[in-house]
C-alpha positions in Angstrom: 324.5 186.2 89.6 320.8 185.7 89.2 318.5 184.7 92.1 318.1 181.3 90.6 321.8 180.8 90.2 322.3 181.9 93.8 319.7 179.4 95.0 321.3 176.6 93.0 324.8 177.5 94.4 323.3 177.5 97.9 321.9 174.0 97.4 325.2 172.7 96.0 327.1 174.1 99.0 324.5 172.5 101.4 325.1 169.1 99.7 328.9 169.2 100.2 330.1 166.8 102.8 332.0 168.7 105.6 334.2 165.7 106.6 336.1 165.9 103.2 338.4 168.5 104.6 339.4 166.4 107.6 339.9 163.3 105.4 342.4 165.3 103.3 344.2 166.5 106.4 344.5 162.9 107.7 345.7 161.5 104.4 348.3 164.4 104.0 349.7 163.6 107.4 349.8 159.9 106.6 351.8 160.4 103.5 354.2 162.8 105.2 354.8 160.2 108.0 355.4 157.6 105.3 357.8 159.8 103.3 359.8 160.7 106.5 359.7 157.2 108.0 363.5 156.6 107.7 364.3 159.9 109.3 362.1 158.8 112.2 363.6 155.3 112.3 360.4 153.6 111.1 359.9 150.9 108.6 357.6 151.1 105.5 355.9 148.1 104.0 354.1 148.1 100.7 351.0 145.9 101.0 348.2 144.8 98.7 344.7 146.3 99.5 343.4 142.8 100.5 346.4 142.0 102.7 346.4 141.6 106.5 347.6 145.0 107.7 347.0 144.5 111.4 350.3 142.8 112.1 352.1 145.8 110.4 350.2 148.3 112.5 351.0 146.3 115.6 354.7 146.4 114.9 354.7 150.1 114.2 355.4 149.6 110.5 353.8 152.1 108.1 351.7 150.4 105.5 351.6 151.9 102.0 349.3 150.8 99.2 350.4 150.8 95.6 346.8 150.2 94.6 345.7 153.4 96.4 348.6 155.1 94.5 347.1 153.8 91.3 343.7 155.2 92.2 345.3 158.6 92.9 347.1 158.5 89.6 343.7 157.8 87.9 341.9 160.5 89.8 344.6 163.0 88.9 344.3 162.0 85.2 347.9 160.9 85.0 347.1 157.4 83.9 347.7 157.6 80.2 351.2 159.1 80.5 352.4 156.6 83.1 350.7 153.6 81.4 352.5 154.5 78.2 355.8 154.8 80.1 355.4 151.3 81.4 354.6 150.0 77.9 357.8 151.7 76.7 359.6 149.7 79.5 358.3 146.5 77.9 355.1 145.9 79.9 352.0 144.8 78.0 349.0 147.1 77.7 346.9 144.0 78.8 348.4 144.2 82.3 346.5 145.9 85.1 346.7 149.7 84.8 347.3 150.0 88.6 350.4 147.8 88.1 351.6 149.6 85.0 351.2 153.1 86.4 352.9 152.2 89.7 355.8 150.4 88.1 356.4 153.4 85.8 356.5 155.7 88.8 359.3 154.1 90.6 362.3 154.9 88.3 361.2 158.5 87.8 359.5 159.2 91.2 356.4 160.1 89.3 352.7 160.4 90.2 350.7 162.9 92.1 352.9 162.8 95.3 356.2 162.4 93.6 356.4 158.6 94.0 355.7 156.4 97.0 358.1 156.3 99.9 360.7 153.5 99.3 359.7 150.3 101.0 361.7 148.2 103.5 359.6 145.2 102.6 356.7 144.1 100.5 353.6 142.1 101.6 351.5 140.6 98.8 348.2 138.6 99.2 346.8 137.0 96.1 343.2 137.0 97.5 342.4 139.9 95.1 344.2 138.7 91.9 347.2 136.9 90.5 348.7 140.0 88.9 349.8 141.4 92.3 352.3 138.6 92.7 354.3 139.5 89.6 353.8 143.2 90.2 355.3 143.0 93.7 358.1 140.7 92.5 359.0 143.5 90.0 359.0 146.1 92.7 360.9 143.9 95.2 363.7 143.4 92.7 363.7 147.2 91.8 364.1 148.2 95.5 366.1 145.2 96.6 363.9 144.4 99.5 362.3 141.2 100.9 358.8 140.1 99.7 356.3 138.0 101.6 353.5 136.3 99.6 350.3 135.1 101.4 348.6 132.5 99.2 344.9 132.2 99.8 343.1 129.3 98.1 340.1 130.3 96.0 336.7 129.6 97.7 334.3 127.9 95.3 331.7 126.8 97.9 333.3 126.5 101.3 336.6 127.1 103.1 337.9 123.6 104.0 339.7 122.8 107.2 342.8 121.9 105.1 342.7 125.3 103.4 342.3 127.1 106.8 345.3 125.2 108.2 347.3 126.1 105.2 346.6 129.8 105.5 347.0 129.8 109.3 350.5 128.4 108.9 351.3 131.3 106.5 349.9 133.8 108.9 352.5 132.5 111.5 355.2 132.7 108.8 354.1 136.3 108.1 354.7 137.3 111.7 358.1 135.5 111.6 358.9 137.4 108.4 358.1 140.8 110.1 360.1 139.9 113.2 363.1 138.9 111.0 362.8 142.1 108.9 362.4 144.5 111.8 364.6 142.7 114.3 362.0 142.8 117.1 359.3 140.5 118.4 355.6 140.8 117.8 353.7 142.1 120.8 350.6 139.8 120.7 348.7 141.9 123.2 349.2 144.9 120.9 348.1 142.8 117.9 344.9 142.0 119.8 344.2 145.7 120.4 344.9 146.6 116.8 342.5 143.9 115.7 339.9 145.2 118.1 340.3 148.7 116.5 340.1 147.2 113.0 336.8 145.5 113.8 335.4 148.7 115.4 336.5 150.7 112.4 334.9 148.3 109.9 331.7 148.3 111.9 331.7 152.1 111.8 332.4 152.1 108.1 329.4 149.8 107.6 327.3 152.2 109.6 328.4 155.0 107.3 327.5 153.0 104.2 324.1 151.9 105.7 323.0 155.5 106.0 322.2 155.3 102.3 319.3 153.0 103.1 317.5 156.2 103.9 315.3 157.7 101.1 316.6 160.0 99.9 320.2 159.0 100.4 322.6 161.4 102.2 325.6 160.3 100.1 326.4 158.3 97.0 328.7 155.5 96.1 330.9 158.1 94.4 331.3 159.7 97.9 332.0 156.3 99.4 334.9 155.8 96.9 336.6 158.9 98.4 335.9 158.2 102.1 337.0 154.6 101.8 340.7 155.6 102.0 341.0 155.4 105.8 339.6 151.9 106.3 342.1 150.7 103.8 345.2 152.6 104.8 344.9 153.1 108.5 342.7 150.2 109.6 343.4 149.3 113.2 344.1 152.8 114.4 342.2 155.3 116.5 342.2 157.8 113.6 339.8 155.6 111.7 337.4 155.3 114.7 337.4 159.1 115.2 336.9 159.9 111.5 334.1 157.4 110.7 332.3 158.3 113.9 332.2 161.9 112.7 331.3 161.0 109.2 328.5 158.7 110.4 327.1 161.4 112.6 327.3 163.9 109.7 325.3 161.5 107.5 322.7 161.1 110.3 322.5 164.9 110.6 322.0 165.2 106.8 319.1 162.7 107.0 317.5 164.6 109.9 317.8 167.9 107.9 316.5 166.3 104.7 319.7 166.8 102.8 320.1 164.4 99.8 323.1 164.1 97.6 320.9 163.7 94.5 318.1 166.2 94.1 314.6 164.6 93.8 316.0 161.1 94.0 313.9 158.7 91.9 316.1 155.7 91.2 318.4 153.8 93.5 321.3 152.0 91.8 324.0 149.6 92.8 327.6 149.8 91.4 329.8 146.8 90.8 333.6 146.8 90.3 336.2 149.5 90.9 335.5 153.1 90.1 336.4 154.8 86.9 338.7 157.1 88.8 339.2 159.8 86.1 335.5 160.0 85.4 333.8 159.8 88.8 332.5 163.4 88.7 331.2 163.0 85.1 329.5 159.7 85.9 328.1 161.1 89.2 326.6 164.1 87.4 325.3 162.0 84.5 323.3 159.7 86.7 322.2 162.6 89.0 320.8 164.4 85.9 318.4 161.5 85.6 317.6 161.7 89.3 319.4 158.4 89.8 321.5 157.8 93.0 324.1 155.1 93.2 323.4 154.3 96.9 325.7 151.3 97.3 328.6 149.4 95.7 330.4 146.0 96.0 333.8 147.7 96.1 333.7 149.9 99.2 331.5 147.3 101.1 334.2 144.7 100.6 336.1 146.1 103.6 333.1 145.3 105.9 332.3 141.8 104.6 334.9 140.0 106.7 334.4 141.9 109.9 332.3 139.2 111.5 335.0 136.6 110.8 337.7 138.5 112.9 338.1 137.3 116.5 340.5 139.2 118.9 340.9 136.1 121.0 342.0 134.0 118.1 343.7 136.6 115.9 345.9 134.7 113.4 343.4 131.9 112.9 340.5 134.3 112.3 342.6 136.5 110.0 343.3 133.4 107.9 339.5 132.9 107.5 338.7 136.6 107.0 341.3 137.4 104.5 340.5 134.3 102.4 336.8 135.2 102.2 337.2 138.6 100.4 334.8 139.3 97.5 337.3 138.6 94.7 338.3 135.3 96.2 334.9 133.6 95.9 332.8 132.0 93.2 330.3 133.7 91.0 327.5 131.9 92.9 328.7 133.4 96.2 329.2 136.8 94.5 325.5 136.6 93.4 324.5 135.9 97.0 326.2 139.2 97.9 324.6 141.1 95.1 321.2 139.7 96.0 321.6 140.7 99.6 322.7 144.3 98.7 319.9 144.7 96.2 317.3 143.8 98.8 319.0 145.7 101.6 319.3 149.0 99.8 316.1 148.6 97.8 317.9 148.8 94.4 316.1 149.6 91.2 319.0 148.9 88.8 322.5 147.5 88.7 325.5 149.3 87.0 328.4 147.0 86.3 331.8 148.4 85.3 333.4 145.9 83.0 336.9 146.8 83.9 339.6 146.0 81.3 342.3 146.0 84.0 340.6 143.9 86.7 339.8 140.4 85.2 338.8 138.7 88.5 336.3 141.5 89.2 334.9 141.6 85.6 335.1 138.0 84.3 331.8 136.7 85.8 329.8 139.9 85.3 327.8 138.7 82.3 326.8 135.5 84.2 325.9 137.7 87.2 323.9 140.0 84.9 321.8 137.0 83.7 321.3 135.7 87.3 320.2 139.2 88.5 317.7 139.5 85.6 316.3 136.0 86.0 315.9 135.9 89.7 315.4 139.6 90.7 314.2 141.2 87.4 316.5 144.1 87.9 317.6 146.1 84.8 321.4 146.1 84.4 323.8 148.4 82.6 327.4 147.3 81.7 329.9 150.0 81.2 333.2 149.0 79.4 336.1 151.1 80.7 339.3 150.9 82.8 340.0 152.2 86.3 343.1 154.3 85.4 343.8 154.1 81.6 341.6 156.7 79.9 342.4 155.4 76.5 339.7 152.7 77.1 336.9 155.2 77.9 334.5 156.3 75.2 332.4 159.1 76.7 329.9 159.2 73.8 329.3 155.4 73.8 328.9 155.3 77.6 326.6 158.3 77.6 324.4 156.6 75.0 324.3 153.4 77.2 323.3 155.4 80.3 320.5 157.2 78.4 319.2 153.8 77.2 319.4 152.3 80.6 317.6 155.2 82.2 314.9 154.9 79.6 314.5 151.2 80.5 314.1 152.2 84.2 311.5 154.8 83.2 309.5 152.2 81.3 309.8 149.6 84.0 308.9 151.7 87.0 307.0 154.7 85.3 307.7 157.0 88.2 
């Protein structure tokens, strides 16, 4: 190996995030615990990513996320095979690829971890989309287990008192559902403590994300996609506090040592929508080759946006408000407010929007948002058409051409 190659290899090693190893260990233990739950007389609940997990943690029920499973399927490039299997089962290709891949896994115990642990119950919140309701109904029938649906009214401008009362009443029904399914009463003091840990964990996650305000950034949105897993799966536990404290400190150390994730960072970009899981490395390297760093994204920050709405002294009522105000359950105008805030906060030069074939609620208003961003903020925007799991939708040459044109636009605008 030449001196130059050795030097480049040394730089790559220096840029690696050390906490990755610990994250893999925690997630491995988590899935082992979930897979052996019945042997240890514990219950497993499948829950949507935007669902209120704190009551499950408080009742010692292990939460499992089929959407996370979908992301793992995509990252392991197993999406095409499983999506095709679901289509052979009669499911339309127009259905969300998370749903198709997960549904196809159940009969064959497929996927990167040999299928998810069988659920004792399912908990579905439609605050992220309507597809989850039918998806979870399919799985509840397949496994013969009870399903609880939390219905959150869409927020066009404000969350009315009537809507809040409606969701609060369902939160109380949710607790009753868990008590009936497990045969034990909710410990409300324990629920309070879990909620406190959830708030602390979300605050720490926000601190991690905010380290990218530094120039150059110590991490990218592609790194955040990976490190997000704990705030979703284990929110409300001490493991989250410990991990994100360490990750935040590592990011601060990188800043102090001048370690940037993208060499010679010139452009700071914002990502909108879910990741293209099977192409995260390719996209990361493609943008980095133009000295462009995706420093923030609307996806991973969504788990911090409701933290200020949670109140440990008023748990169920505040959960009703918080879980109704998630990013995908608000109007395009309110989404624009979020984008505008993030663009200013992270000093963004350009916006990259993943027009995701699978996720209609996330993608539907993007062209309107693009116009609003261009008109009010004069920020160049790139729209990438793809899918989060199904690789058949991804055209590498087309997307590479669009990225090249976008970077040329940034060069012409900023002339750095």
